[in-house]
N, C-alpha and C positions, 0 to 999 in steps of 0.2 A: 156150681155148687149143688144144684138140685139132684144131680146124678149121684152124688157122694153121700147124701143123707136121706133118712126116711121121710121127714116132713119138715117144711119150712113155714113159719108163720111171720107175716109181715104186717106191722101196724103202721098206718099212714095217718098223719094228722090232717084235719080239714077244718077250715074256718067257715062257720055258717054265713058270715058276711059275703063270702064269694058267691053265694047263691042270690043274695039280696042287693049287692052293690050296684047292679045296672038299674035298679029302681030308685036309687038314692041320688040326689042332686049334687053330690060332692065329687069334684074331680080328684080328690085325694086318693080314692080307691083305684084309679087308673083302670087298666084292662085286667080285671081279675077273673074273667071268664075262663082263662086257662087253668085256674085253680078250682073250678067247679068240680063236683063229684064225678061227672061224666068225663072230664078231661084230666083228672088228677093222676090216674093210673092207667097205663097202657096194658091191657090184658091180652093182647095178641101174643101168641106163642108162649103163654104162661104154662110152665110144666104142671102136670097133674098133682104133684105133691107140694105145691106152693099155695098157701091160703093167704089172701090179702083182705085185711079188714080195715075199713076207713073209720076212724074215730073222729067224730065231729065235736067241736066246742066253739065257743064264741070268745073272740078277743078283738079289741079295737085297734091296737097298735101292733102290727106284726113285725116290726123291725127291732133293733137292739135297744130301743128305749123302753120296752115293756119288760122290766126286770123280773116280774113275777110269772111271766109266761112259761118258763121252763118248769117251775114248780107246779103250775096249773096243769100242764100237759102230763107231767109225771104222775100226778094224782089220778088224772083221767085214764091214762094207760094202765096204771096199777089196778084201779077199780075194774077196768075191763077184763084184765087178765084174771 
């Protein structure tokens, strides 16, 4: 797609807890290292006209039980844009 358009902007959500989870004594968080900022996006072979911005926010329940997460992320992305 990058060859067909002038510029592409990609916004990626990031949870601050992924940076702190290995310090917390709870097994609930599991292996969240793969969701840390440095592992979240593979920038190898990224085309020049693609900009990737990582938008960080804090949420405690990342699964479908967090009914307000979508609205929270929408507001965060809207404010960023």
